[in-house]
Residue, then its C-alpha position, 0 to 999 in steps of 0.5 A: x319850833x316844829x323840831x321842839x314839838x317833835x321832841x315831845x311826842x309820847x309813844x305807847x309801849x304796848x301799841x303804835x299810838x303816838x301823841x304830843x300830849x302826856x295826858x292823852x297817853x295817860x288816858x290811852x293807857x287805860x285801854x290796856x290796863x282796864x282802869x276805870x276811875x270814873x264811877x256812876x253814883x246811881x249804879x255800878x257802871x264805871x268808865x275810863x273817861x269822864x266824858x263817857x260817864x257823862x254820856x252814861x248819866x243820860x240813861x238815868x236822867x233820860x236826856x236826849x240832846x241829839x235830834x234827827x232833822x228828818x223825823x222825831x227820833x232823838x238820842x243821848x249819843x251823837x254817834x247813835x244819831x249818825x247811825x240813825x241818819x243812815x236810815x234816811x240816807x241809805x248809806x251802808x258803809x260796812x260790807x261783809x267779806x263773805x257775801x254781798x251784805x252791807x250794814x249801816x253800823x259795825x255792830x249790825x255787821x258783827x251780828x250778820x257775821x254769825x250767819x257765816x261763823x255759826x256763833x250763838x252766844x246767847x243760851x237758854x237757861x231752861x233748855x239747850x237752845x242757843x241764839x245768835x241774837x239776844x232778841x231771838x232768845x227773848x222770844x224763845x223764852x216765851x215757849x217756857x213762860x207761855x207769854x203771848x203779848x200780841x193779841x188779835x183785835x177781832x178774836x181771842x187769838x194771841x201769839x208770842x211773836x208779832x209775825x205770827x199775829x200778822x199772819x193770823x190777821x190774814x184770816x180776817x182780812x182775807x189778804x193773800x199777797x203771794x200770787x202764782x205766776x202760772x195760775x190764779x192761785x193766791x196764798x197768805x203764806x209764801x211757804x204755801x205758794x212754794x208748796x203749790x208750785x209743785x203742782x206745776x213743776x211736778x216736783x216730788x221731794x218726799x220719798x218713801x224709804x220702803x218703796x219707790x213712792x214719791x210725793x209732792x207734799x209731806x202730808x201725802x208721804x205720811x199717809x202713804x207710810x201707814x201702808x207699810x207701818x200699819x198705823x191707824x191713828x183715826x179711831x171711831x169714838x163709838x166702836x173699836x174701828x180705826x183707820x189709816x185715812x181720815x176719809x175712811x173714818x168719815x165713811x165708817x161714821x155713816x154707820x153710826x150717824x143719822x141723816x135727818x130731814x129738815x122738819x116742818x113741825x116738831x111732831x112730824x115724821x122722824x125717819x132718818x134721811x135714807x135712800x131714795x125710796x124711803x126719802x120719797x116716803x118721808x117727804x110725803x109724810x112730812x107734807x100730807x101727814x105732819x100731824x100724825x106719828x110715823x110707825x117706822x119710829x112710833x105706833x100710828x093709825x093704820x090708814x096713815x101714809x106711813x102705815x100704807x108705805x110700810x105694808x107696801x114694802x116688805x121688811x127685808x126690802x126696807x132694811x136693804x134700802x136702809x143700807x148702812x144703818x144696822x142700828x134698826x131692829x124689827x118686831x113683826x111689822x113695826x120698826x124701831x129706830x135705835x138712834x141718838x136724839x135728833x138734831x135741833x128742829x128748823x123750819x123750811x124757809x121755802x114754805x110747805x110746798x117746796x122741796x125739802x133739803x137734807x141736813x146731816x147731824x154732826 
């Protein structure tokens, strides 16, 4: 009997496949010929096996007969369920031959291998961008479409990637999961912690191409390079001044900006917050003369404290005290302040007899 069965073996002429059933050989040959006689009635899908077509039909019917015993996951194919079960068991039978990476499915390992081969089969139709994953290409396409499906529940921020939204949420939760092991510094981003660590290691990876200068931060190198290039990207909006450093522009802006005292009344002295001698006068004006107008900005009664201060101080000394405020002009003994409108008025929360705080108009 065994001898008779052995004589009925069918061999594939293209490979080493052997079967004792002729029907199996016929089905197997379709893997070489590409024949797919079974066609889906709802789409253009074709299959070489009737059972494969049956499984495909579940994509139209939504049938998912295979259910996970550990969670609510269900699927239309048994082999997909087996792969899913590995998320519970932790089994990873597929190992990379070039590194220690292991995968729970063959397809996942195939995708991983692209990190070694550099293969990027998915190409953007609008630019030269290529991706190793179809999902990565889908995310990239949002740079062209402007789509931002992930929205913050606390503000109007929206992002094209879920990861960007998670990082943004830390601005609301103040979460800083990355901690420095050498000090109390904490960061919301791992990259920020990596940059911070250079303050401990002294690492300076950024080198100037013109001199021996080295920097720990790329931003510092960028600022330094302006010494060689002469670039001055920070421009004043009120004059032709430009600076290579933002701090320099801020110092310059003081020549245009007026520092104002917190006012007790809307009709009080409007003199800017200037050096100590003038500041002391203004405080006196605000406390004892808040119903009269200051002659440093308008005409006033001759015997007012402001007028007395003006007589006591020579115009040249007063201008010297005013320092970086060239927008002041003199006419006899009356000073006219040529400045922008004063900021919104606010009341001293500590009461009239308490010291006044200075605020800067921005």
